[in-house]
N, C-alpha and C positions, 0 to 999 in steps of 0.2 A: 466456390473455391474448393479445390481438391488438393489435399496434402497427402503425400506418400513418403513414408520414412522406411527405407529398406534396411538400413544398418544403424545400429546403436554404437557398437564398438568400431571406431574408425582409426584409432591410434594417432590421429592428427594432433592431439593435444599432449602427447607424451613428452614433448620437449618444453612444455610450459607456455605454449602459445595456443591460440584459438582463432577461428575465423569469424569475422563480422558478417553481417548480412550482405555486404557488397563484395565479399571475398577477401578483404584486407586481413592480413595476419597481424595479430597484436599479442603482447604478453598478457597472460591471465591475471596479472597484478595491476594492469593499467586502470585508470579512473573509469573508463567506459565499462569494462568488465565488472569492476566493483559495483557500479551503479546498477547494471543489469542483474547481477547476483543479489543485490539487496532488494530489488523489486521482486525478483523470483521468490526470495525468502518471505517477503511480506505476503505474497500470494499463497505460499504454503501455510503460513500461520492462519490465514483466513480460512483455508481449507480445514484446518483443525477446529477453528471457531465454529464452522458450519455444523460440526458434530453436536453442538450444544444449542442449535436453533432449529426448531421443528420445521420440516420441509414445506408444509403447505402455507407457511406464514409469509407475509410481505417481507419480513426481515431476511428470511432464507433466500427469497428471490432477489433481494437487493444485494446480498453477499455473492450470489452466483454472478450477477451482472458485474459486480466489482472485480471478481476474479478474472472475468473476460477482459475488463478494462485494463487490469494490471498486465495481462498477457499482451494486449495491444501496446501498452507503454514499453514493455520489454522489447517488442518488435521494432518500435520506433527508435529506441536507444541502440539497437544493434546495427542500424544503418546510419552512419555519421551524416549529419546535416551540414550543409556548407554555410548556411546563414539564414536570415529571416525569409528569404525567398523559398526556402524548403519548409517553412513552418506549417504548410498545409499537409505535411506528413501526418499530422495529428488533426485531421479534418474534424473529428468529433470532439475535439478538446473542450470547446466552449460548452457544448451540450453535456459532456461528462461532468464538468464543473457544476453546471446548473443542476444536474441530477443529484450529485452528492450534497449540494447545498439544500435542495428540497428534502432529501431523505433525512438529513441532519435536523432540519427545522421541524419536520413532521414528528420526530421522536421527542425533540427538546420541549415542545409545547406541552407535552403531557407530564413533564417531570417536575418534581419539587425543586424550587430554586436552590442553588448551591450556597451554602453558608460557611463552607470550609473547603479546603483541599481534600480530595478523597484519595485513599490508598488504592492501588491496583489489586483489589480483592473483592470478596463477596461471593456470589454464586460462581460455579465453574464457568458458565458462559461469560460472565462479566470479567473474570480473571483472564480468560482467553482473549476477550476483546481488548483488554488493556495490553496484553502481550502483543497482539497484532498491531495496536496503536504505536507501541514503542518501536516495533520493527518497521512500520510505515514511516515513522519519523526518521529512522536511520536511513531508509531508502531515499527520503527527501534530502538528507544531508549529503549522501553520496552523489546525488544528481547535482546538488549545488556545487560540490567539489569538481565534478565533471564540467559543469558550466563555466568554471574559471579557466578551463583549458580549451574548451570547444563549444560551439553553439549548440544549445539545447532549447527546444521550443518552450516558451514560458507556460504554455498550457500543461505541459508535463508536471512542472513544479506546482502549479495551482491545483492540479488533481491530487497530487500526493499530500499537499497541505490540507485540502478539504477531506481527504480520506482519513487522516488521523483525527480530525475534528469529529467526523461521523463515528469512528470507532470509539471515541470517548463517550459520545452520547449514547451509542448502542450499549456500551458497558453499563451505563446508568440505567438504561431501559431494561437490561437483563438483571439488574439489581432492583426489580420492582419499581421501575421509573424513579430511582434515586432513594426510595424509602429504605432500602437495605444497603446503601452505600456504607463503606467503612471510612469514617472521617479520620483525617490526620489529627493526631494528638501531640501538640507541641510540648516540648520538655522531656521527650523520651530519653534524652541523654542523661537525665537524672536517675534513670532506673538502674 
């Protein structure tokens, strides 16, 4: 596949609209653009998270694969699907879900069992993984909102749901497999 981008400044969006992948012009505030933007933001937060994961590790390779997956999802979202017959737009959806489930379980089996809710804190990598998790959850909510208006492949939602699970488990992994998690302390309202 060859991609060539000749211009960045097009002035096409100056009036508050943008083009979808099929050429349709839509408002930048529409549900589809909100969903695409949220997925893009999730991808960017994972890019920052990668700064805290050493490159030769399996975790770094997994995050790189996830960033490509999120870019694929953004591409799928930018071309409106007409219905279930278009669901093959995300041909790798089931494989992506299985990959995320396997990556999650691979990390989870090494971790101390949860005995409390944990705060989004700990090591810098864990804190960034938690941030990426919350942004991935927002992307999932935006896609759910889009799905109320238009057809969206169920695989897209499954991937985003599994992604936030993976990022939670990765955060615990980056907190010494849960040993350095910061547990929630009920009753802080009394402080």
